[in-house]
Structures are given as structure tokens and as C-alpha cells.
Backbone as XML, in Angstrom:
<?xml version="1.0"?>
<chain id="A" units="angstrom">
  <residue number="1" name="MET">
    <atom name="N" x="-3.630" y="6.282" z="-15.456"/>
    <atom name="CA" x="-2.933" y="5.331" z="-13.672"/>
    <atom name="C" x="-1.540" y="5.414" z="-13.416"/>
  </residue>
  <residue number="2" name="THR">
    <atom name="N" x="-1.087" y="5.930" z="-11.988"/>
    <atom name="CA" x="0.070" y="6.146" z="-12.044"/>
    <atom name="C" x="0.518" y="5.021" z="-11.060"/>
  </residue>
  <residue number="3" name="ARG">
    <atom name="N" x="1.405" y="4.019" z="-11.393"/>
    <atom name="CA" x="2.120" y="2.899" z="-10.547"/>
    <atom name="C" x="3.456" y="3.484" z="-9.682"/>
  </residue>
  <residue number="4" name="LEU">
    <atom name="N" x="3.672" y="2.542" z="-8.443"/>
    <atom name="CA" x="4.737" y="3.267" z="-7.814"/>
    <atom name="C" x="5.100" y="1.797" z="-6.935"/>
  </residue>
  <residue number="5" name="GLU">
    <atom name="N" x="6.281" y="1.904" z="-6.552"/>
    <atom name="CA" x="6.808" y="0.414" z="-6.621"/>
    <atom name="C" x="7.457" y="0.486" z="-5.308"/>
  </residue>
  <residue number="6" name="LEU">
    <atom name="N" x="6.952" y="-0.427" z="-4.082"/>
    <atom name="CA" x="7.364" y="0.250" z="-3.623"/>
    <atom name="C" x="8.550" y="-1.456" z="-3.011"/>
  </residue>
  <residue number="7" name="ASN">
    <atom name="N" x="9.530" y="-0.607" z="-2.307"/>
    <atom name="CA" x="10.845" y="-1.859" z="-2.247"/>
    <atom name="C" x="11.167" y="-2.894" z="-0.286"/>
  </residue>
  <residue number="8" name="ASP">
    <atom name="N" x="11.958" y="-3.122" z="-0.537"/>
    <atom name="CA" x="12.576" y="-3.840" z="1.014"/>
    <atom name="C" x="11.826" y="-4.471" z="1.597"/>
  </residue>
  <residue number="9" name="GLU">
    <atom name="N" x="11.524" y="-2.998" z="2.821"/>
    <atom name="CA" x="10.580" y="-3.478" z="4.217"/>
    <atom name="C" x="9.158" y="-1.844" z="3.609"/>
  </residue>
  <residue number="10" name="LEU">
    <atom name="N" x="8.263" y="-2.635" z="5.006"/>
    <atom name="CA" x="7.518" y="-1.684" z="4.601"/>
    <atom name="C" x="6.455" y="-1.841" z="6.189"/>
  </residue>
  <residue number="11" name="THR">
    <atom name="N" x="7.588" y="-1.729" z="7.363"/>
    <atom name="CA" x="7.289" y="-1.869" z="8.397"/>
    <atom name="C" x="7.376" y="-0.269" z="9.025"/>
  </residue>
  <residue number="12" name="ILE">
    <atom name="N" x="8.107" y="-0.669" z="10.023"/>
    <atom name="CA" x="7.564" y="1.390" z="11.807"/>
    <atom name="C" x="8.819" y="1.440" z="11.102"/>
  </residue>
  <residue number="13" name="VAL">
    <atom name="N" x="10.104" y="0.522" z="10.803"/>
    <atom name="CA" x="10.910" y="1.556" z="10.520"/>
    <atom name="C" x="10.803" y="2.270" z="8.796"/>
  </residue>
  <residue number="14" name="THR">
    <atom name="N" x="10.013" y="2.203" z="8.661"/>
    <atom name="CA" x="10.423" y="2.618" z="7.224"/>
    <atom name="C" x="9.029" y="3.544" z="6.944"/>
  </residue>
  <residue number="15" name="ALA">
    <atom name="N" x="8.099" y="3.736" z="8.122"/>
    <atom name="CA" x="6.772" y="4.311" z="7.874"/>
    <atom name="C" x="6.114" y="5.484" z="7.352"/>
  </residue>
  <residue number="16" name="ALA">
    <atom name="N" x="7.566" y="6.213" z="8.047"/>
    <atom name="CA" x="7.116" y="7.785" z="7.857"/>
    <atom name="C" x="7.809" y="7.929" z="6.425"/>
  </residue>
  <residue number="17" name="GLU">
    <atom name="N" x="9.468" y="7.193" z="6.088"/>
    <atom name="CA" x="9.665" y="7.579" z="4.501"/>
    <atom name="C" x="8.531" y="7.328" z="3.567"/>
  </residue>
  <residue number="18" name="THR">
    <atom name="N" x="7.462" y="5.673" z="3.229"/>
    <atom name="CA" x="6.578" y="5.439" z="3.061"/>
    <atom name="C" x="5.602" y="6.576" z="2.743"/>
  </residue>
  <residue number="19" name="VAL">
    <atom name="N" x="5.304" y="6.773" z="3.868"/>
    <atom name="CA" x="3.783" y="7.769" z="3.906"/>
    <atom name="C" x="4.599" y="9.264" z="3.036"/>
  </residue>
  <residue number="20" name="GLU">
    <atom name="N" x="5.398" y="9.976" z="3.260"/>
    <atom name="CA" x="6.468" y="10.655" z="2.286"/>
    <atom name="C" x="6.170" y="10.516" z="1.443"/>
  </residue>
  <residue number="21" name="ARG">
    <atom name="N" x="6.327" y="9.320" z="0.374"/>
    <atom name="CA" x="6.487" y="8.690" z="-0.538"/>
    <atom name="C" x="4.557" y="9.242" z="-1.626"/>
  </residue>
  <residue number="22" name="LEU">
    <atom name="N" x="3.896" y="8.599" z="0.017"/>
    <atom name="CA" x="2.004" y="8.797" z="-1.518"/>
    <atom name="C" x="1.799" y="9.655" z="-0.593"/>
  </residue>
  <residue number="23" name="LYS">
    <atom name="N" x="2.283" y="10.587" z="-0.131"/>
    <atom name="CA" x="1.804" y="11.831" z="0.155"/>
    <atom name="C" x="0.964" y="13.006" z="-1.595"/>
  </residue>
  <residue number="24" name="PRO">
    <atom name="N" x="1.878" y="13.037" z="-2.261"/>
    <atom name="CA" x="1.881" y="13.783" z="-3.172"/>
    <atom name="C" x="1.308" y="13.279" z="-4.382"/>
  </residue>
  <residue number="25" name="TYR">
    <atom name="N" x="0.624" y="11.429" z="-3.853"/>
    <atom name="CA" x="0.201" y="10.630" z="-5.107"/>
    <atom name="C" x="-1.682" y="11.579" z="-4.606"/>
  </residue>
  <residue number="26" name="LEU">
    <atom name="N" x="-1.382" y="10.803" z="-2.592"/>
    <atom name="CA" x="-2.891" y="10.694" z="-2.347"/>
    <atom name="C" x="-3.365" y="12.000" z="-2.574"/>
  </residue>
  <residue number="27" name="ALA">
    <atom name="N" x="-2.993" y="13.456" z="-1.948"/>
    <atom name="CA" x="-3.028" y="15.204" z="-2.376"/>
    <atom name="C" x="-3.422" y="15.085" z="-3.538"/>
  </residue>
  <residue number="28" name="THR">
    <atom name="N" x="-3.439" y="14.568" z="-4.649"/>
    <atom name="CA" x="-3.860" y="14.807" z="-5.907"/>
    <atom name="C" x="-4.608" y="14.206" z="-6.422"/>
  </residue>
  <residue number="29" name="GLY">
    <atom name="N" x="-4.811" y="13.260" z="-5.718"/>
    <atom name="CA" x="-6.242" y="12.158" z="-5.908"/>
    <atom name="C" x="-5.829" y="11.035" z="-7.484"/>
  </residue>
  <residue number="30" name="THR">
    <atom name="N" x="-4.381" y="11.021" z="-7.326"/>
    <atom name="CA" x="-4.333" y="10.375" z="-8.208"/>
    <atom name="C" x="-4.303" y="8.741" z="-8.566"/>
  </residue>
  <residue number="31" name="ASN">
    <atom name="N" x="-4.969" y="8.190" z="-9.079"/>
    <atom name="CA" x="-5.149" y="6.363" z="-9.894"/>
    <atom name="C" x="-4.269" y="6.013" z="-9.137"/>
  </residue>
  <residue number="32" name="LEU">
    <atom name="N" x="-3.822" y="5.472" z="-7.925"/>
    <atom name="CA" x="-2.175" y="4.783" z="-7.398"/>
    <atom name="C" x="-2.880" y="2.970" z="-7.378"/>
  </residue>
  <residue number="33" name="GLU">
    <atom name="N" x="-1.297" y="2.828" z="-8.464"/>
    <atom name="CA" x="-0.996" y="1.182" z="-8.281"/>
    <atom name="C" x="0.159" y="0.985" z="-7.998"/>
  </residue>
  <residue number="34" name="LEU">
    <atom name="N" x="-0.061" y="-0.174" z="-6.188"/>
    <atom name="CA" x="1.274" y="0.007" z="-5.510"/>
    <atom name="C" x="1.862" y="-1.681" z="-6.361"/>
  </residue>
  <residue number="35" name="ASP">
    <atom name="N" x="3.057" y="-1.588" z="-6.920"/>
    <atom name="CA" x="3.569" y="-2.618" z="-6.799"/>
    <atom name="C" x="5.227" y="-3.163" z="-5.128"/>
  </residue>
  <residue number="36" name="LEU">
    <atom name="N" x="4.194" y="-4.022" z="-4.750"/>
    <atom name="CA" x="4.660" y="-4.873" z="-3.497"/>
    <atom name="C" x="5.717" y="-6.289" z="-3.857"/>
  </residue>
  <residue number="37" name="SER">
    <atom name="N" x="5.795" y="-5.786" z="-4.753"/>
    <atom name="CA" x="6.120" y="-7.502" z="-5.219"/>
    <atom name="C" x="7.778" y="-7.802" z="-5.086"/>
  </residue>
  <residue number="38" name="ALA">
    <atom name="N" x="8.471" y="-6.548" z="-4.781"/>
    <atom name="CA" x="9.870" y="-6.566" z="-3.821"/>
    <atom name="C" x="9.591" y="-6.273" z="-1.970"/>
  </residue>
  <residue number="39" name="VAL">
    <atom name="N" x="8.778" y="-5.805" z="-1.699"/>
    <atom name="CA" x="8.172" y="-5.708" z="-0.402"/>
    <atom name="C" x="8.831" y="-7.314" z="0.537"/>
  </residue>
  <residue number="40" name="THR">
    <atom name="N" x="9.947" y="-7.090" z="1.184"/>
    <atom name="CA" x="10.506" y="-8.650" z="1.906"/>
    <atom name="C" x="9.722" y="-8.620" z="3.571"/>
  </residue>
  <residue number="41" name="ASP">
    <atom name="N" x="9.572" y="-7.445" z="3.744"/>
    <atom name="CA" x="8.900" y="-7.008" z="5.182"/>
    <atom name="C" x="7.951" y="-6.827" z="5.629"/>
  </residue>
  <residue number="42" name="ILE">
    <atom name="N" x="7.559" y="-7.114" z="6.246"/>
    <atom name="CA" x="5.679" y="-6.005" z="6.533"/>
    <atom name="C" x="5.047" y="-5.794" z="7.976"/>
  </residue>
  <residue number="43" name="ASP">
    <atom name="N" x="5.086" y="-5.327" z="8.683"/>
    <atom name="CA" x="4.337" y="-5.800" z="9.820"/>
    <atom name="C" x="3.088" y="-4.865" z="9.525"/>
  </residue>
  <residue number="44" name="THR">
    <atom name="N" x="1.936" y="-4.391" z="11.217"/>
    <atom name="CA" x="0.761" y="-3.746" z="11.304"/>
    <atom name="C" x="1.251" y="-2.408" z="10.513"/>
  </residue>
  <residue number="45" name="ALA">
    <atom name="N" x="2.232" y="-1.832" z="11.153"/>
    <atom name="CA" x="2.934" y="-0.385" z="10.819"/>
    <atom name="C" x="2.769" y="-0.718" z="9.038"/>
  </residue>
  <residue number="46" name="GLY">
    <atom name="N" x="2.984" y="-1.035" z="8.328"/>
    <atom name="CA" x="2.512" y="-1.266" z="6.736"/>
    <atom name="C" x="1.469" y="-1.310" z="6.525"/>
  </residue>
  <residue number="47" name="LEU">
    <atom name="N" x="0.755" y="-2.389" z="6.864"/>
    <atom name="CA" x="-0.693" y="-3.142" z="6.741"/>
    <atom name="C" x="-1.345" y="-1.663" z="6.553"/>
  </residue>
  <residue number="48" name="GLN">
    <atom name="N" x="-1.322" y="-0.485" z="7.941"/>
    <atom name="CA" x="-2.120" y="0.393" z="8.153"/>
    <atom name="C" x="-2.083" y="1.356" z="7.379"/>
  </residue>
  <residue number="49" name="ILE">
    <atom name="N" x="-0.660" y="1.745" z="6.802"/>
    <atom name="CA" x="-0.164" y="2.746" z="5.661"/>
    <atom name="C" x="-0.820" y="2.255" z="4.063"/>
  </residue>
  <residue number="50" name="LEU">
    <atom name="N" x="-0.945" y="1.179" z="3.837"/>
    <atom name="CA" x="-2.124" y="0.865" z="3.105"/>
    <atom name="C" x="-3.813" y="0.635" z="2.999"/>
  </residue>
  <residue number="51" name="LEU">
    <atom name="N" x="-4.062" y="0.344" z="4.756"/>
    <atom name="CA" x="-5.206" y="1.274" z="4.320"/>
    <atom name="C" x="-6.257" y="2.529" z="4.702"/>
  </residue>
  <residue number="52" name="VAL">
    <atom name="N" x="-4.823" y="2.943" z="5.444"/>
    <atom name="CA" x="-5.048" y="4.753" z="5.062"/>
    <atom name="C" x="-4.545" y="4.959" z="4.016"/>
  </residue>
  <residue number="53" name="ALA">
    <atom name="N" x="-4.819" y="4.860" z="2.816"/>
    <atom name="CA" x="-4.355" y="5.245" z="1.626"/>
    <atom name="C" x="-4.827" y="4.838" z="0.554"/>
  </residue>
  <residue number="54" name="LYS">
    <atom name="N" x="-5.651" y="3.645" z="0.644"/>
    <atom name="CA" x="-7.385" y="3.250" z="0.025"/>
    <atom name="C" x="-8.191" y="3.916" z="0.135"/>
  </residue>
  <residue number="55" name="ARG">
    <atom name="N" x="-8.022" y="4.861" z="1.708"/>
    <atom name="CA" x="-9.252" y="5.531" z="2.271"/>
    <atom name="C" x="-9.447" y="6.697" z="1.826"/>
  </residue>
  <residue number="56" name="GLU">
    <atom name="N" x="-8.493" y="6.989" z="1.703"/>
    <atom name="CA" x="-8.320" y="8.535" z="1.740"/>
    <atom name="C" x="-7.947" y="8.559" z="-0.050"/>
  </residue>
  <residue number="57" name="ALA">
    <atom name="N" x="-7.568" y="8.244" z="-0.769"/>
    <atom name="CA" x="-7.637" y="8.432" z="-2.317"/>
    <atom name="C" x="-9.455" y="7.574" z="-2.556"/>
  </residue>
  <residue number="58" name="GLU">
    <atom name="N" x="-10.276" y="6.530" z="-2.001"/>
    <atom name="CA" x="-11.610" y="6.979" z="-2.071"/>
    <atom name="C" x="-12.008" y="8.360" z="-1.939"/>
  </residue>
  <residue number="59" name="ARG">
    <atom name="N" x="-12.013" y="9.114" z="-0.875"/>
    <atom name="CA" x="-11.860" y="9.996" z="-0.085"/>
    <atom name="C" x="-12.072" y="10.695" z="-1.063"/>
  </residue>
  <residue number="60" name="LEU">
    <atom name="N" x="-10.883" y="11.156" z="-2.236"/>
    <atom name="CA" x="-10.768" y="11.848" z="-3.074"/>
    <atom name="C" x="-11.031" y="11.072" z="-4.426"/>
  </residue>
  <residue number="61" name="GLY">
    <atom name="N" x="-11.802" y="10.227" z="-4.842"/>
    <atom name="CA" x="-12.209" y="9.621" z="-5.661"/>
    <atom name="C" x="-12.011" y="8.729" z="-6.292"/>
  </residue>
  <residue number="62" name="ALA">
    <atom name="N" x="-10.662" y="8.486" z="-6.039"/>
    <atom name="CA" x="-9.554" y="8.068" z="-6.914"/>
    <atom name="C" x="-9.221" y="6.586" z="-6.151"/>
  </residue>
  <residue number="63" name="THR">
    <atom name="N" x="-8.400" y="6.053" z="-6.794"/>
    <atom name="CA" x="-8.235" y="4.147" z="-5.674"/>
    <atom name="C" x="-6.811" y="3.746" z="-5.764"/>
  </residue>
  <residue number="64" name="VAL">
    <atom name="N" x="-6.714" y="2.996" z="-4.888"/>
    <atom name="CA" x="-5.582" y="2.296" z="-4.515"/>
    <atom name="C" x="-5.053" y="1.197" z="-4.676"/>
  </residue>
  <residue number="65" name="THR">
    <atom name="N" x="-4.824" y="0.102" z="-5.945"/>
    <atom name="CA" x="-5.237" y="-0.766" z="-6.102"/>
    <atom name="C" x="-3.386" y="-1.307" z="-6.022"/>
  </residue>
  <residue number="66" name="LEU">
    <atom name="N" x="-3.377" y="-2.867" z="-6.328"/>
    <atom name="CA" x="-2.228" y="-3.827" z="-4.809"/>
    <atom name="C" x="-1.706" y="-4.297" z="-6.459"/>
  </residue>
  <residue number="67" name="ALA">
    <atom name="N" x="-0.677" y="-3.931" z="-7.840"/>
    <atom name="CA" x="-0.435" y="-4.694" z="-8.919"/>
    <atom name="C" x="0.532" y="-5.603" z="-8.510"/>
  </residue>
  <residue number="68" name="GLY">
    <atom name="N" x="1.141" y="-6.358" z="-7.363"/>
    <atom name="CA" x="1.930" y="-7.593" z="-7.297"/>
    <atom name="C" x="2.163" y="-7.455" z="-6.113"/>
  </residue>
  <residue number="69" name="THR">
    <atom name="N" x="2.282" y="-8.564" z="-5.216"/>
    <atom name="CA" x="2.559" y="-8.986" z="-3.994"/>
    <atom name="C" x="3.263" y="-9.837" z="-3.946"/>
  </residue>
  <residue number="70" name="SER">
    <atom name="N" x="4.439" y="-9.557" z="-2.467"/>
    <atom name="CA" x="5.484" y="-10.312" z="-2.656"/>
    <atom name="C" x="4.904" y="-11.607" z="-1.734"/>
  </residue>
  <residue number="71" name="PRO">
    <atom name="N" x="5.293" y="-12.863" z="-1.808"/>
    <atom name="CA" x="4.720" y="-13.862" z="-0.817"/>
    <atom name="C" x="4.691" y="-13.466" z="1.093"/>
  </residue>
  <residue number="72" name="ILE">
    <atom name="N" x="5.726" y="-12.486" z="1.335"/>
    <atom name="CA" x="5.425" y="-11.970" z="2.732"/>
    <atom name="C" x="4.003" y="-11.459" z="2.812"/>
  </residue>
  <residue number="73" name="VAL">
    <atom name="N" x="3.823" y="-10.446" z="1.964"/>
    <atom name="CA" x="2.615" y="-9.984" z="1.955"/>
    <atom name="C" x="1.685" y="-10.689" z="1.806"/>
  </residue>
  <residue number="74" name="ARG">
    <atom name="N" x="1.468" y="-11.026" z="0.494"/>
    <atom name="CA" x="0.111" y="-11.515" z="0.384"/>
    <atom name="C" x="-0.018" y="-13.112" z="2.092"/>
  </residue>
  <residue number="75" name="ASN">
    <atom name="N" x="1.155" y="-13.059" z="2.392"/>
    <atom name="CA" x="0.480" y="-14.165" z="3.907"/>
    <atom name="C" x="-0.096" y="-13.246" z="4.683"/>
  </residue>
  <residue number="76" name="LEU">
    <atom name="N" x="0.583" y="-12.346" z="4.409"/>
    <atom name="CA" x="0.210" y="-10.989" z="5.917"/>
    <atom name="C" x="-1.610" y="-10.864" z="5.275"/>
  </residue>
  <residue number="77" name="LEU">
    <atom name="N" x="-1.642" y="-10.574" z="4.094"/>
    <atom name="CA" x="-3.175" y="-9.838" z="4.011"/>
    <atom name="C" x="-4.069" y="-11.465" z="3.858"/>
  </residue>
  <residue number="78" name="GLU">
    <atom name="N" x="-3.736" y="-12.318" z="3.885"/>
    <atom name="CA" x="-4.321" y="-13.530" z="4.106"/>
    <atom name="C" x="-4.917" y="-13.597" z="5.377"/>
  </residue>
  <residue number="79" name="PHE">
    <atom name="N" x="-3.719" y="-13.745" z="6.357"/>
    <atom name="CA" x="-4.069" y="-14.145" z="7.787"/>
    <atom name="C" x="-4.958" y="-12.606" z="8.661"/>
  </residue>
  <residue number="80" name="THR">
    <atom name="N" x="-5.071" y="-11.771" z="8.057"/>
    <atom name="CA" x="-5.984" y="-10.697" z="8.212"/>
    <atom name="C" x="-6.692" y="-10.973" z="7.574"/>
  </residue>
  <residue number="81" name="ARG">
    <atom name="N" x="-7.021" y="-11.244" z="6.543"/>
    <atom name="CA" x="-7.984" y="-11.290" z="5.739"/>
    <atom name="C" x="-8.394" y="-9.854" z="5.468"/>
  </residue>
  <residue number="82" name="LEU">
    <atom name="N" x="-7.436" y="-10.014" z="4.231"/>
    <atom name="CA" x="-7.808" y="-8.220" z="3.975"/>
    <atom name="C" x="-7.388" y="-8.072" z="3.036"/>
  </residue>
  <residue number="83" name="THR">
    <atom name="N" x="-7.352" y="-9.310" z="2.178"/>
    <atom name="CA" x="-6.879" y="-9.493" z="0.815"/>
    <atom name="C" x="-7.902" y="-8.761" z="-0.157"/>
  </residue>
  <residue number="84" name="ARG">
    <atom name="N" x="-9.274" y="-9.238" z="-0.155"/>
    <atom name="CA" x="-9.811" y="-8.675" z="-0.730"/>
    <atom name="C" x="-10.649" y="-7.329" z="-1.199"/>
  </residue>
  <residue number="85" name="GLU">
    <atom name="N" x="-10.430" y="-6.717" z="0.021"/>
    <atom name="CA" x="-10.029" y="-5.190" z="0.342"/>
    <atom name="C" x="-9.338" y="-4.695" z="-0.027"/>
  </residue>
  <residue number="86" name="LEU">
    <atom name="N" x="-8.048" y="-5.464" z="-0.191"/>
    <atom name="CA" x="-6.593" y="-4.016" z="-0.719"/>
    <atom name="C" x="-6.208" y="-4.606" z="-2.548"/>
  </residue>
  <residue number="87" name="GLU">
    <atom name="N" x="-6.894" y="-5.767" z="-2.346"/>
    <atom name="CA" x="-6.264" y="-6.072" z="-4.089"/>
    <atom name="C" x="-7.500" y="-5.803" z="-5.038"/>
  </residue>
  <residue number="88" name="HIS">
    <atom name="N" x="-8.489" y="-5.410" z="-3.927"/>
    <atom name="CA" x="-9.842" y="-4.862" z="-5.387"/>
    <atom name="C" x="-10.435" y="-3.409" z="-5.233"/>
  </residue>
</chain>
């Protein structure tokens, strides 16, 4: 399993950069553990990236799991009722 730390923002502003960071791992079917404990802001674009990454990994027989979540990420996951889907 490969651990990748995402820092600062996970928003529409950083979406393209985040996708580019994830692509090499997703393309090879690597089991990926995302550490989001340092994320200071997340919006629906960031949430969409997490959902698509998980779906793409599963399509390739791999996993994407969350190793840690900052309070802001945890709040959004709880608000959208996606905690179980993304944290497991």
C-alpha cells in the first residue's frame, strides 16, 4: 500500500493538480492510502475527486482508503453521509 499525503486545499482551485498527483497511482492499480489530516479546505470538487479515485481504484482491483481526515474533511463527509463509503 502506498501512502500519499494531500495538504492544504482540496478544492476546485487545486482539482487539476490533485488529479495529476493521483493519476500515476490509479493507472497502475496501486492500493492507495490518502492522508487528508492536513487538508484545510475541501469543497464538492474535492469530494468528487475522492469518489472518482475510489471508483477507479475498485475498477482496477485496487483500493483507496483514507488514513486520516482533518476536522473540515470529516465534517463534509458526515454532512454528505459519505463517511462510510470513503473511509472503508
